[in-house]
VOPA-224720 format. One line per field, with one value per atom (N, C-alpha, C): atom name; residue in three letters; residue number from 1; x, z, y. Coordinates in nm, 3 decimals, m for minus. Example, Ala and Ser with C-alpha at 12.3 -4.5 7.8 and 13.67 -1.06 7.14 Angstrom:
at	c(N, CA, C, N, CA, C)
aa	c(ALA, ALA, ALA, SER, SER, SER)
i	c(1, 1, 1, 2, 2, 2)
u	c(1.319, 1.230, 1.320, 1.285, 1.367, 1.290)
w	c(0.780, 0.780, 0.780, 0.708, 0.714, 0.787)
v	c(m0.569, m0.450, m0.330, m0.225, m0.106, 0.003)
This chain:
at	c(N, CA, C, N, CA, C, N, CA, C, N, CA, C, N, CA, C, N, CA, C, N, CA, C, N, CA, C, N, CA, C, N, CA, C, N, CA, C, N, CA, C, N, CA, C, N, CA, C, N, CA, C, N, CA, C, N, CA, C, N, CA, C, N, CA, C, N, CA, C, N, CA, C, N, CA, C, N, CA, C, N, CA, C, N, CA, C, N, CA, C, N, CA, C, N, CA, C, N, CA, C, N, CA, C, N, CA, C, N, CA, C, N, CA, C, N, CA, C, N, CA, C, N, CA, C, N, CA, C, N, CA, C, N, CA, C, N, CA, C, N, CA, C, N, CA, C, N, CA, C, N, CA, C, N, CA, C, N, CA, C, N, CA, C, N, CA, C, N, CA, C, N, CA, C, N, CA, C, N, CA, C, N, CA, C, N, CA, C, N, CA, C, N, CA, C, N, CA, C, N, CA, C, N, CA, C, N, CA, C, N, CA, C, N, CA, C, N, CA, C, N, CA, C, N, CA, C, N, CA, C, N, CA, C, N, CA, C, N, CA, C, N, CA, C, N, CA, C, N, CA, C, N, CA, C, N, CA, C, N, CA, C, N, CA, C, N, CA, C, N, CA, C, N, CA, C, N, CA, C, N, CA, C, N, CA, C, N, CA, C, N, CA, C, N, CA, C, N, CA, C, N, CA, C, N, CA, C, N, CA, C, N, CA, C, N, CA, C, N, CA, C, N, CA, C, N, CA, C, N, CA, C, N, CA, C, N, CA, C, N, CA, C, N, CA, C, N, CA, C, N, CA, C, N, CA, C, N, CA, C, N, CA, C, N, CA, C, N, CA, C, N, CA, C, N, CA, C, N, CA, C, N, CA, C, N, CA, C, N, CA, C, N, CA, C, N, CA, C, N, CA, C, N, CA, C, N, CA, C, N, CA, C, N, CA, C, N, CA, C, N, CA, C, N, CA, C, N, CA, C, N, CA, C, N, CA, C, N, CA, C, N, CA, C, N, CA, C, N, CA, C, N, CA, C, N, CA, C, N, CA, C, N, CA, C, N, CA, C, N, CA, C, N, CA, C, N, CA, C, N, CA, C, N, CA, C, N, CA, C, N, CA, C, N, CA, C, N, CA, C, N, CA, C, N, CA, C, N, CA, C, N, CA, C, N, CA, C, N, CA, C, N, CA, C, N, CA, C, N, CA, C, N, CA, C, N, CA, C, N, CA, C, N, CA, C, N, CA, C, N, CA, C, N, CA, C, N, CA, C, N, CA, C, N, CA, C, N, CA, C, N, CA, C, N, CA, C, N, CA, C, N, CA, C, N, CA, C, N, CA, C, N, CA, C, N, CA, C, N, CA, C, N, CA, C, N, CA, C, N, CA, C, N, CA, C, N, CA, C, N, CA, C, N, CA, C, N, CA, C, N, CA, C, N, CA, C, N, CA, C, N, CA, C, N, CA, C, N, CA, C)
aa	c(MET, MET, MET, ALA, ALA, ALA, LYS, LYS, LYS, ASP, ASP, ASP, VAL, VAL, VAL, GLY, GLY, GLY, LYS, LYS, LYS, GLY, GLY, GLY, GLY, GLY, GLY, MET, MET, MET, ALA, ALA, ALA, LEU, LEU, LEU, ILE, ILE, ILE, GLN, GLN, GLN, LYS, LYS, LYS, ALA, ALA, ALA, ALA, ALA, ALA, SER, SER, SER, PHE, PHE, PHE, ALA, ALA, ALA, ALA, ALA, ALA, ARG, ARG, ARG, ALA, ALA, ALA, HIS, HIS, HIS, ALA, ALA, ALA, GLY, GLY, GLY, HIS, HIS, HIS, ALA, ALA, ALA, ARG, ARG, ARG, ALA, ALA, ALA, ASP, ASP, ASP, GLY, GLY, GLY, ILE, ILE, ILE, THR, THR, THR, PRO, PRO, PRO, TYR, TYR, TYR, PHE, PHE, PHE, SER, SER, SER, HIS, HIS, HIS, VAL, VAL, VAL, VAL, VAL, VAL, ARG, ARG, ARG, VAL, VAL, VAL, THR, THR, THR, LEU, LEU, LEU, VAL, VAL, VAL, LEU, LEU, LEU, ARG, ARG, ARG, HIS, HIS, HIS, GLU, GLU, GLU, TYR, TYR, TYR, GLY, GLY, GLY, CYS, CYS, CYS, THR, THR, THR, ASP, ASP, ASP, PRO, PRO, PRO, GLU, GLU, GLU, ALA, ALA, ALA, ILE, ILE, ILE, ALA, ALA, ALA, ALA, ALA, ALA, ALA, ALA, ALA, MET, MET, MET, LEU, LEU, LEU, HIS, HIS, HIS, ASP, ASP, ASP, THR, THR, THR, ILE, ILE, ILE, GLU, GLU, GLU, ASP, ASP, ASP, THR, THR, THR, PRO, PRO, PRO, THR, THR, THR, ASP, ASP, ASP, TYR, TYR, TYR, ASP, ASP, ASP, ASP, ASP, ASP, ILE, ILE, ILE, ALA, ALA, ALA, GLU, GLU, GLU, HIS, HIS, HIS, PHE, PHE, PHE, GLY, GLY, GLY, ASP, ASP, ASP, GLY, GLY, GLY, VAL, VAL, VAL, ALA, ALA, ALA, LYS, LYS, LYS, ILE, ILE, ILE, VAL, VAL, VAL, ALA, ALA, ALA, ALA, ALA, ALA, LEU, LEU, LEU, THR, THR, THR, LYS, LYS, LYS, SER, SER, SER, MET, MET, MET, ILE, ILE, ILE, LEU, LEU, LEU, PRO, PRO, PRO, GLU, GLU, GLU, PRO, PRO, PRO, LYS, LYS, LYS, ARG, ARG, ARG, GLU, GLU, GLU, VAL, VAL, VAL, ASP, ASP, ASP, TYR, TYR, TYR, ASP, ASP, ASP, ARG, ARG, ARG, ARG, ARG, ARG, LEU, LEU, LEU, ALA, ALA, ALA, ALA, ALA, ALA, ALA, ALA, ALA, ASP, ASP, ASP, TRP, TRP, TRP, ARG, ARG, ARG, ALA, ALA, ALA, ARG, ARG, ARG, LEU, LEU, LEU, ILE, ILE, ILE, LYS, LYS, LYS, LEU, LEU, LEU, ALA, ALA, ALA, ASP, ASP, ASP, VAL, VAL, VAL, TYR, TYR, TYR, ASP, ASP, ASP, ASN, ASN, ASN, LEU, LEU, LEU, SER, SER, SER, ASP, ASP, ASP, MET, MET, MET, LEU, LEU, LEU, GLN, GLN, GLN, THR, THR, THR, GLN, GLN, GLN, GLU, GLU, GLU, LYS, LYS, LYS, ARG, ARG, ARG, LYS, LYS, LYS, SER, SER, SER, LEU, LEU, LEU, ALA, ALA, ALA, LYS, LYS, LYS, MET, MET, MET, ILE, ILE, ILE, ALA, ALA, ALA, LYS, LYS, LYS, ALA, ALA, ALA, GLN, GLN, GLN, ARG, ARG, ARG, ALA, ALA, ALA, MET, MET, MET, LYS, LYS, LYS, LEU, LEU, LEU, ALA, ALA, ALA, GLY, GLY, GLY, ASP, ASP, ASP, ASP, ASP, ASP, ALA, ALA, ALA, LYS, LYS, LYS, ARG, ARG, ARG, HIS, HIS, HIS, GLU, GLU, GLU, GLU, GLU, GLU, SER, SER, SER, ALA, ALA, ALA, ARG, ARG, ARG, ALA, ALA, ALA, ILE, ILE, ILE, LYS, LYS, LYS, ILE, ILE, ILE, VAL, VAL, VAL, ALA, ALA, ALA, ALA, ALA, ALA, LEU, LEU, LEU, VAL, VAL, VAL, ARG, ARG, ARG, HIS, HIS, HIS, ALA, ALA, ALA, ARG, ARG, ARG, ALA, ALA, ALA, SER, SER, SER, ALA, ALA, ALA)
i	c(1, 1, 1, 2, 2, 2, 3, 3, 3, 4, 4, 4, 5, 5, 5, 6, 6, 6, 7, 7, 7, 8, 8, 8, 9, 9, 9, 10, 10, 10, 11, 11, 11, 12, 12, 12, 13, 13, 13, 14, 14, 14, 15, 15, 15, 16, 16, 16, 17, 17, 17, 18, 18, 18, 19, 19, 19, 20, 20, 20, 21, 21, 21, 22, 22, 22, 23, 23, 23, 24, 24, 24, 25, 25, 25, 26, 26, 26, 27, 27, 27, 28, 28, 28, 29, 29, 29, 30, 30, 30, 31, 31, 31, 32, 32, 32, 33, 33, 33, 34, 34, 34, 35, 35, 35, 36, 36, 36, 37, 37, 37, 38, 38, 38, 39, 39, 39, 40, 40, 40, 41, 41, 41, 42, 42, 42, 43, 43, 43, 44, 44, 44, 45, 45, 45, 46, 46, 46, 47, 47, 47, 48, 48, 48, 49, 49, 49, 50, 50, 50, 51, 51, 51, 52, 52, 52, 53, 53, 53, 54, 54, 54, 55, 55, 55, 56, 56, 56, 57, 57, 57, 58, 58, 58, 59, 59, 59, 60, 60, 60, 61, 61, 61, 62, 62, 62, 63, 63, 63, 64, 64, 64, 65, 65, 65, 66, 66, 66, 67, 67, 67, 68, 68, 68, 69, 69, 69, 70, 70, 70, 71, 71, 71, 72, 72, 72, 73, 73, 73, 74, 74, 74, 75, 75, 75, 76, 76, 76, 77, 77, 77, 78, 78, 78, 79, 79, 79, 80, 80, 80, 81, 81, 81, 82, 82, 82, 83, 83, 83, 84, 84, 84, 85, 85, 85, 86, 86, 86, 87, 87, 87, 88, 88, 88, 89, 89, 89, 90, 90, 90, 91, 91, 91, 92, 92, 92, 93, 93, 93, 94, 94, 94, 95, 95, 95, 96, 96, 96, 97, 97, 97, 98, 98, 98, 99, 99, 99, 100, 100, 100, 101, 101, 101, 102, 102, 102, 103, 103, 103, 104, 104, 104, 105, 105, 105, 106, 106, 106, 107, 107, 107, 108, 108, 108, 109, 109, 109, 110, 110, 110, 111, 111, 111, 112, 112, 112, 113, 113, 113, 114, 114, 114, 115, 115, 115, 116, 116, 116, 117, 117, 117, 118, 118, 118, 119, 119, 119, 120, 120, 120, 121, 121, 121, 122, 122, 122, 123, 123, 123, 124, 124, 124, 125, 125, 125, 126, 126, 126, 127, 127, 127, 128, 128, 128, 129, 129, 129, 130, 130, 130, 131, 131, 131, 132, 132, 132, 133, 133, 133, 134, 134, 134, 135, 135, 135, 136, 136, 136, 137, 137, 137, 138, 138, 138, 139, 139, 139, 140, 140, 140, 141, 141, 141, 142, 142, 142, 143, 143, 143, 144, 144, 144, 145, 145, 145, 146, 146, 146, 147, 147, 147, 148, 148, 148, 149, 149, 149, 150, 150, 150, 151, 151, 151, 152, 152, 152, 153, 153, 153, 154, 154, 154, 155, 155, 155, 156, 156, 156, 157, 157, 157, 158, 158, 158, 159, 159, 159, 160, 160, 160, 161, 161, 161, 162, 162, 162, 163, 163, 163, 164, 164, 164, 165, 165, 165, 166, 166, 166, 167, 167, 167, 168, 168, 168, 169, 169, 169, 170, 170, 170, 171, 171, 171, 172, 172, 172, 173, 173, 173, 174, 174, 174, 175, 175, 175, 176, 176, 176, 177, 177, 177, 178, 178, 178, 179, 179, 179, 180, 180, 180, 181, 181, 181, 182, 182, 182, 183, 183, 183, 184, 184, 184, 185, 185, 185, 186, 186, 186)
u	c(12.457, 12.459, 12.367, 12.309, 12.197, 12.261, 12.215, 12.282, 12.231, 12.314, 12.290, 12.186, 12.118, 12.002, 12.058, 12.183, 12.244, 12.217, 12.286, 12.269, 12.146, 12.089, 11.986, 11.847, 11.878, 11.761, 11.748, 11.860, 11.856, 11.785, 11.806, 11.745, 11.599, 11.545, 11.406, 11.344, 11.415, 11.357, 11.368, 11.456, 11.467, 11.346, 11.329, 11.222, 11.096, 11.066, 10.939, 10.917, 11.035, 11.016, 10.975, 11.026, 10.992, 10.849, 10.811, 10.679, 10.573, 10.602, 10.512, 10.506, 10.602, 10.610, 10.521, 10.536, 10.450, 10.294, 10.277, 10.130, 10.071, 10.132, 10.078, 10.102, 10.147, 10.180, 10.043, 10.042, 9.929, 9.842, 9.878, 9.810, 9.843, 9.763, 9.814, 9.763, 9.827, 9.789, 9.655, 9.592, 9.477, 9.466, 9.607, 9.614, 9.596, 9.605, 9.588, 9.697, 9.819, 9.939, 10.056, 10.074, 10.181, 10.172, 10.264, 10.245, 10.228, 10.148, 10.111, 10.247, 10.315, 10.428, 10.530, 10.525, 10.604, 10.556, 10.429, 10.387, 10.447, 10.445, 10.523, 10.672, 10.727, 10.870, 10.895, 10.813, 10.815, 10.800, 10.697, 10.645, 10.785, 10.845, 10.972, 11.066, 11.109, 11.220, 11.205, 11.075, 11.038, 11.078, 11.025, 11.036, 11.205, 11.277, 11.399, 11.499, 11.479, 11.573, 11.528, 11.403, 11.343, 11.336, 11.278, 11.253, 11.354, 11.442, 11.556, 11.538, 11.434, 11.410, 11.500, 11.565, 11.668, 11.610, 11.496, 11.438, 11.378, 11.442, 11.434, 11.279, 11.214, 11.073, 10.996, 11.003, 10.945, 10.953, 11.065, 11.096, 11.022, 11.029, 10.969, 10.806, 10.754, 10.622, 10.571, 10.657, 10.628, 10.612, 10.707, 10.692, 10.560, 10.518, 10.391, 10.275, 10.270, 10.169, 10.027, 10.027, 9.889, 9.848, 9.944, 9.906, 9.784, 9.755, 9.640, 9.511, 9.517, 9.416, 9.381, 9.473, 9.462, 9.494, 9.527, 9.560, 9.500, 9.503, 9.455, 9.533, 9.645, 9.717, 9.655, 9.665, 9.604, 9.713, 9.652, 9.753, 9.838, 9.783, 9.861, 9.976, 9.956, 10.056, 10.180, 10.135, 10.248, 10.324, 10.242, 10.302, 10.394, 10.356, 10.430, 10.571, 10.558, 10.682, 10.771, 10.710, 10.785, 10.782, 10.707, 10.685, 10.584, 10.536, 10.421, 10.454, 10.562, 10.592, 10.547, 10.600, 10.570, 10.413, 10.367, 10.223, 10.135, 10.171, 10.081, 10.085, 10.203, 10.218, 10.143, 10.147, 10.074, 9.920, 9.875, 9.736, 9.692, 9.769, 9.731, 9.699, 9.779, 9.774, 9.674, 9.582, 9.474, 9.346, 9.262, 9.125, 9.034, 8.927, 8.839, 8.728, 8.737, 8.660, 8.511, 8.486, 8.354, 8.254, 8.334, 8.245, 8.238, 8.119, 8.081, 8.198, 8.212, 8.350, 8.350, 8.248, 8.262, 8.309, 8.250, 8.277, 8.404, 8.468, 8.599, 8.690, 8.671, 8.773, 8.796, 8.696, 8.683, 8.758, 8.722, 8.776, 8.934, 8.964, 9.116, 9.191, 9.138, 9.226, 9.240, 9.140, 9.130, 9.239, 9.252, 9.339, 9.481, 9.493, 9.612, 9.686, 9.596, 9.637, 9.683, 9.633, 9.674, 9.793, 9.822, 9.933, 10.075, 10.167, 10.314, 10.324, 10.409, 10.443, 10.494, 10.566, 10.621, 10.502, 10.385, 10.268, 10.247, 10.218, 10.192, 10.304, 10.417, 10.546, 10.526, 10.487, 10.473, 10.341, 10.233, 10.124, 10.160, 10.250, 10.297, 10.368, 10.446, 10.512, 10.411, 10.299, 10.203, 10.128, 10.077, 10.007, 10.114, 10.239, 10.327, 10.324, 10.340, 10.342, 10.221, 10.103, 9.984, 9.960, 10.003, 9.977, 10.084, 10.204, 10.300, 10.245, 10.199, 10.149, 10.031, 9.947, 9.833, 9.871, 9.975, 10.022, 10.059, 10.119, 10.174, 10.078, 9.958, 9.844, 9.728, 9.697, 9.590, 9.457, 9.443, 9.288, 9.255, 9.350, 9.319, 9.291, 9.327, 9.328, 9.192, 9.094, 8.955, 8.944, 9.040, 9.042, 9.135, 9.200, 9.313, 9.264, 9.170, 9.121, 9.093, 9.044, 9.029, 9.171, 9.256, 9.402, 9.472, 9.464, 9.514, 9.458, 9.313, 9.268, 9.325, 9.349, 9.394, 9.557, 9.625, 9.760, 9.760, 9.650, 9.637, 9.609, 9.524, 9.487, 9.598, 9.685, 9.819, 9.899, 9.918, 10.017, 9.957, 9.834, 9.778, 9.788, 9.774, 9.781, 9.929, 10.012, 10.167, 10.226, 10.133, 10.178, 10.278, 10.215, 10.291, 10.424, 10.417, 10.547, 10.655, 10.639, 10.744, 10.815, 10.753, 10.836, 10.926, 10.898, 10.988, 11.084, 11.041, 11.115, 11.149, 11.276, 11.307, 11.254, 11.242, 11.197, 11.063, 10.972, 10.840, 10.837, 10.930, 10.928, 10.966, 11.057, 11.107, 10.992, 10.931, 10.821, 10.718, 10.670, 10.569, 10.595, 10.713, 10.767, 10.779, 10.808, 10.806, 10.657, 10.582, 10.434, 10.366, 10.401, 10.342, 10.377, 10.507, 10.549, 10.486, 10.465, 10.391, 10.250, 10.189, 10.045, 10.049, 10.136, 10.140, 10.162, 10.255, 10.282, 10.148, 10.083, 9.950, 9.850, 9.827, 9.730, 9.752, 9.900, 9.942, 9.916, 9.929, 9.929, 9.776, 9.672, 9.539, 9.474)
w	c(12.209, 12.210, 12.097, 12.160, 12.064, 11.964, 11.843, 11.747, 11.771, 11.701, 11.731, 11.619, 11.661, 11.561, 11.435, 11.446, 11.334, 11.341, 11.261, 11.255, 11.205, 11.087, 11.030, 11.117, 11.183, 11.274, 11.375, 11.445, 11.558, 11.513, 11.389, 11.355, 11.341, 11.300, 11.288, 11.432, 11.526, 11.669, 11.721, 11.703, 11.767, 11.705, 11.568, 11.506, 11.569, 11.586, 11.644, 11.775, 11.880, 12.009, 12.001, 11.919, 11.922, 11.870, 11.767, 11.715, 11.816, 11.889, 11.999, 12.117, 12.129, 12.249, 12.215, 12.093, 12.054, 12.047, 11.999, 11.978, 12.115, 12.211, 12.353, 12.437, 12.387, 12.480, 12.560, 12.675, 12.748, 12.796, 12.756, 12.789, 12.927, 13.018, 13.138, 13.132, 13.215, 13.261, 13.329, 13.348, 13.429, 13.568, 13.627, 13.747, 13.747, 13.634, 13.612, 13.629, 13.655, 13.701, 13.597, 13.586, 13.495, 13.356, 13.295, 13.161, 13.073, 12.979, 12.888, 12.822, 12.783, 12.712, 12.783, 12.917, 12.997, 12.962, 12.926, 12.901, 12.771, 12.655, 12.544, 12.544, 12.632, 12.647, 12.725, 12.836, 12.907, 12.815, 12.739, 12.633, 12.552, 12.505, 12.413, 12.496, 12.600, 12.687, 12.719, 12.747, 12.775, 12.644, 12.529, 12.404, 12.359, 12.390, 12.349, 12.469, 12.582, 12.688, 12.762, 12.789, 12.829, 12.741, 12.616, 12.516, 12.422, 12.416, 12.317, 12.184, 12.146, 12.020, 11.980, 11.851, 11.805, 11.675, 11.621, 11.503, 11.492, 11.419, 11.434, 11.398, 11.305, 11.275, 11.402, 11.458, 11.596, 11.704, 11.713, 11.822, 11.801, 11.680, 11.639, 11.658, 11.607, 11.620, 11.761, 11.856, 11.995, 12.052, 12.004, 12.041, 11.984, 11.882, 11.822, 11.844, 11.922, 11.920, 11.950, 12.039, 12.071, 12.015, 11.916, 11.846, 11.761, 11.683, 11.603, 11.679, 11.790, 11.881, 11.981, 12.025, 12.124, 12.094, 11.958, 11.914, 11.790, 11.755, 11.599, 11.487, 11.522, 11.420, 11.348, 11.219, 11.156, 11.067, 11.003, 10.955, 10.840, 10.769, 10.656, 10.733, 10.838, 10.909, 10.947, 11.006, 11.031, 10.905, 10.806, 10.671, 10.617, 10.607, 10.557, 10.633, 10.767, 10.841, 10.853, 10.869, 10.909, 10.817, 10.703, 10.604, 10.637, 10.545, 10.554, 10.650, 10.664, 10.771, 10.895, 10.923, 11.077, 11.090, 10.984, 10.999, 11.013, 10.922, 10.939, 11.081, 11.138, 11.265, 11.374, 11.366, 11.451, 11.416, 11.299, 11.281, 11.328, 11.334, 11.394, 11.547, 11.608, 11.755, 11.790, 11.681, 11.714, 11.711, 11.810, 11.836, 11.749, 11.698, 11.620, 11.721, 11.754, 11.860, 11.808, 11.681, 11.641, 11.670, 11.702, 11.745, 11.887, 11.930, 12.076, 12.126, 12.257, 12.325, 12.293, 12.305, 12.288, 12.126, 12.034, 11.899, 11.868, 11.946, 11.930, 11.967, 12.076, 12.116, 12.028, 11.968, 11.897, 11.747, 11.699, 11.591, 11.600, 11.720, 11.754, 11.756, 11.820, 11.821, 11.690, 11.599, 11.482, 11.382, 11.383, 11.320, 11.380, 11.495, 11.557, 11.529, 11.517, 11.481, 11.349, 11.257, 11.109, 11.079, 11.181, 11.158, 11.168, 11.139, 11.154, 11.294, 11.315, 11.446, 11.549, 11.478, 11.563, 11.644, 11.575, 11.642, 11.764, 11.770, 11.888, 11.994, 11.946, 12.048, 12.121, 12.042, 12.110, 12.196, 12.159, 12.247, 12.380, 12.368, 12.502, 12.588, 12.531, 12.603, 12.657, 12.586, 12.626, 12.744, 12.748, 12.846, 12.970, 12.943, 13.063, 13.143, 13.063, 13.121, 13.200, 13.144, 13.197, 13.324, 13.314, 13.437, 13.530, 13.511, 13.614, 13.669, 13.601, 13.647, 13.741, 13.707, 13.779, 13.919, 13.914, 14.045, 14.154, 14.094, 14.181, 14.217, 14.155, 14.195, 14.272, 14.388, 14.459, 14.417, 14.355, 14.312, 14.192, 14.122, 13.998, 14.025, 14.118, 14.143, 14.115, 14.126, 14.086, 13.937, 13.846, 13.715, 13.690, 13.793, 13.778, 13.688, 13.731, 13.643, 13.494, 13.469, 13.323, 13.257, 13.339, 13.291, 13.271, 13.353, 13.335, 13.230, 13.199, 13.090, 12.960, 12.948, 12.831, 12.811, 12.925, 12.911, 12.856, 12.912, 12.855, 12.717, 12.667, 12.528, 12.447, 12.488, 12.430, 12.404, 12.516, 12.520, 12.419, 12.423, 12.344, 12.186, 12.156, 12.006, 11.967, 12.063, 12.023, 12.040, 12.076, 12.088, 11.986, 11.866, 11.750, 11.728, 11.743, 11.717, 11.796, 11.923, 12.014, 11.959, 11.866, 11.798, 11.684, 11.633, 11.528, 11.586, 11.685, 11.729, 11.894, 11.912, 12.045, 12.131, 12.068, 12.138, 12.207, 12.105, 12.160, 12.261, 12.256, 12.352, 12.478, 12.484, 12.604, 12.667, 12.566, 12.610, 12.691, 12.621, 12.670, 12.828, 12.850, 12.976, 13.080, 13.044, 13.127, 13.158, 13.070, 13.078, 13.180, 13.149, 13.232, 13.366, 13.394, 13.513, 13.599, 13.531, 13.574, 13.617, 13.524, 13.552, 13.679, 13.687, 13.826, 13.947, 13.937, 14.046, 14.071, 13.971, 13.989, 14.069, 14.023, 14.080, 14.222, 14.265, 14.405, 14.486, 14.427, 14.503, 14.528, 14.437, 14.449, 14.569)
v	c(9.394, 9.533, 9.591, 9.708, 9.750, 9.863, 9.858, 9.933, 10.086, 10.165, 10.318, 10.357, 10.450, 10.494, 10.584, 10.614, 10.687, 10.838, 10.915, 11.056, 11.094, 11.037, 11.057, 11.012, 10.901, 10.870, 10.949, 11.004, 11.096, 11.213, 11.278, 11.408, 11.390, 11.251, 11.227, 11.220, 11.162, 11.146, 11.285, 11.367, 11.512, 11.588, 11.584, 11.646, 11.610, 11.480, 11.422, 11.468, 11.477, 11.529, 11.691, 11.756, 11.894, 11.908, 11.836, 11.838, 11.800, 11.695, 11.654, 11.734, 11.797, 11.908, 12.024, 12.063, 12.179, 12.137, 12.028, 11.974, 11.943, 11.905, 11.890, 11.996, 12.111, 12.232, 12.261, 12.279, 12.300, 12.199, 12.092, 11.964, 11.908, 11.853, 11.792, 11.644, 11.573, 11.428, 11.449, 11.325, 11.319, 11.400, 11.401, 11.475, 11.619, 11.688, 11.819, 11.885, 11.832, 11.897, 11.860, 11.727, 11.671, 11.717, 11.772, 11.807, 11.668, 11.660, 11.558, 11.505, 11.596, 11.558, 11.456, 11.464, 11.359, 11.227, 11.211, 11.070, 11.007, 11.094, 11.052, 11.036, 11.102, 11.093, 10.961, 10.941, 10.807, 10.676, 10.695, 10.578, 10.567, 10.679, 10.662, 10.602, 10.648, 10.598, 10.437, 10.387, 10.261, 10.169, 10.241, 10.162, 10.128, 10.243, 10.239, 10.168, 10.200, 10.146, 10.035, 9.997, 9.872, 9.766, 9.802, 9.702, 9.693, 9.792, 9.777, 9.798, 9.885, 9.921, 10.035, 10.026, 10.126, 10.191, 10.137, 10.183, 10.323, 10.418, 10.550, 10.591, 10.516, 10.548, 10.512, 10.392, 10.357, 10.454, 10.494, 10.595, 10.722, 10.759, 10.880, 10.878, 10.760, 10.741, 10.735, 10.664, 10.666, 10.811, 10.923, 11.047, 11.105, 11.040, 11.134, 11.045, 10.945, 10.833, 10.887, 11.004, 11.056, 11.179, 11.235, 11.349, 11.359, 11.248, 11.262, 11.253, 11.161, 11.132, 11.264, 11.310, 11.420, 11.564, 11.594, 11.734, 11.758, 11.871, 11.905, 11.835, 11.776, 11.723, 11.599, 11.592, 11.479, 11.401, 11.300, 11.202, 11.273, 11.369, 11.436, 11.519, 11.565, 11.654, 11.562, 11.434, 11.345, 11.303, 11.259, 11.219, 11.319, 11.432, 11.549, 11.567, 11.565, 11.603, 11.469, 11.345, 11.229, 11.125, 11.123, 11.012, 10.921, 10.845, 10.766, 10.645, 10.605, 10.497, 10.533, 10.644, 10.699, 10.728, 10.784, 10.819, 10.698, 10.604, 10.473, 10.425, 10.407, 10.353, 10.461, 10.577, 10.669, 10.648, 10.627, 10.609, 10.488, 10.368, 10.265, 10.277, 10.361, 10.385, 10.483, 10.526, 10.623, 10.579, 10.593, 10.537, 10.639, 10.595, 10.672, 10.701, 10.850, 10.901, 10.926, 10.898, 10.917, 10.793, 10.681, 10.551, 10.557, 10.478, 10.480, 10.374, 10.397, 10.321, 10.162, 10.090, 9.941, 9.912, 9.990, 9.961, 10.027, 10.147, 10.200, 10.103, 10.038, 9.937, 9.825, 9.773, 9.655, 9.702, 9.821, 9.886, 9.903, 9.951, 9.999, 9.851, 9.765, 9.635, 9.563, 9.578, 9.514, 9.593, 9.733, 9.797, 9.777, 9.785, 9.741, 9.615, 9.514, 9.377, 9.364, 9.443, 9.462, 9.542, 9.619, 9.725, 9.655, 9.749, 9.730, 9.671, 9.569, 9.528, 9.635, 9.730, 9.835, 9.919, 9.930, 9.986, 9.917, 9.791, 9.700, 9.719, 9.726, 9.739, 9.875, 9.986, 10.108, 10.104, 10.025, 10.015, 9.951, 9.852, 9.794, 9.902, 9.978, 10.083, 10.191, 10.213, 10.309, 10.235, 10.107, 10.053, 10.044, 10.021, 10.012, 10.128, 10.247, 10.384, 10.409, 10.387, 10.423, 10.336, 10.211, 10.124, 10.173, 10.198, 10.241, 10.368, 10.466, 10.594, 10.578, 10.488, 10.467, 10.399, 10.315, 10.240, 10.347, 10.457, 10.572, 10.662, 10.655, 10.756, 10.693, 10.718, 10.653, 10.682, 10.804, 10.825, 10.758, 10.723, 10.639, 10.477, 10.444, 10.298, 10.222, 10.307, 10.246, 10.189, 10.258, 10.222, 10.117, 10.046, 9.956, 9.828, 9.781, 9.671, 9.691, 9.799, 9.854, 9.853, 9.910, 9.932, 9.793, 9.698, 9.574, 9.490, 9.520, 9.463, 9.506, 9.647, 9.698, 9.652, 9.628, 9.559, 9.420, 9.348, 9.211, 9.204, 9.293, 9.305, 9.328, 9.422, 9.472, 9.348, 9.271, 9.157, 9.055, 9.020, 8.919, 8.972, 9.097, 9.141, 9.131, 9.147, 9.133, 9.008, 8.911, 8.767, 8.711, 8.714, 8.652, 8.724, 8.847, 8.938, 8.894, 8.842, 8.798, 8.683, 8.604, 8.494, 8.548, 8.679, 8.725, 8.844, 8.906, 9.031, 9.008, 9.027, 9.014, 9.134, 9.242, 9.373, 9.332, 9.268, 9.230, 9.131, 9.031, 8.936, 9.008, 9.084, 9.150, 9.226, 9.302, 9.393, 9.313, 9.202, 9.123, 9.088, 9.039, 8.995, 9.108, 9.228, 9.329, 9.391, 9.392, 9.435, 9.326, 9.195, 9.086, 9.086, 9.131, 9.152, 9.254, 9.366, 9.500, 9.455, 9.378, 9.345, 9.255, 9.156, 9.064, 9.158, 9.256, 9.359, 9.441, 9.481, 9.556, 9.482, 9.347, 9.258, 9.241, 9.213, 9.205, 9.323, 9.439, 9.545, 9.613, 9.529, 9.592, 9.558)
């Protein structure tokens, strides 16, 4: 039985949800219609309900995972409102957009590998949601191979975590099953 996040944890998560909703207000997913905030909510739901993560900092970071990368929010904003623990996780999930794409991906993987294991768990939820979304949208299918590669990188980065954290082991199994489904439907 999963433990409860507790009253203080729930307050942190609610605060993160409100902050993320404001930060992503007016942003849409690639389809131009779906509010971007739906993605961070789905990532958080996957983290909590599919992977079984009850850690309030991880759940809050999942809500905030794209704020530094995609909004005017910076590390200091996250640290001020949610503490250094959450800010470090969110920063690890943020790509350096000043680097050219090949270097950006190498830098991102390096920083994610060195980060708290919860950052890699959130990344698995992120790729799960993006791949699930892509499978439902025909116009995005041309990018399916690239998304599958991202999912495989995320699983590899979290491989050692699966030995120590049941949430990571569960996440890798779930993402691997989705990758198999994506390949079969391609």
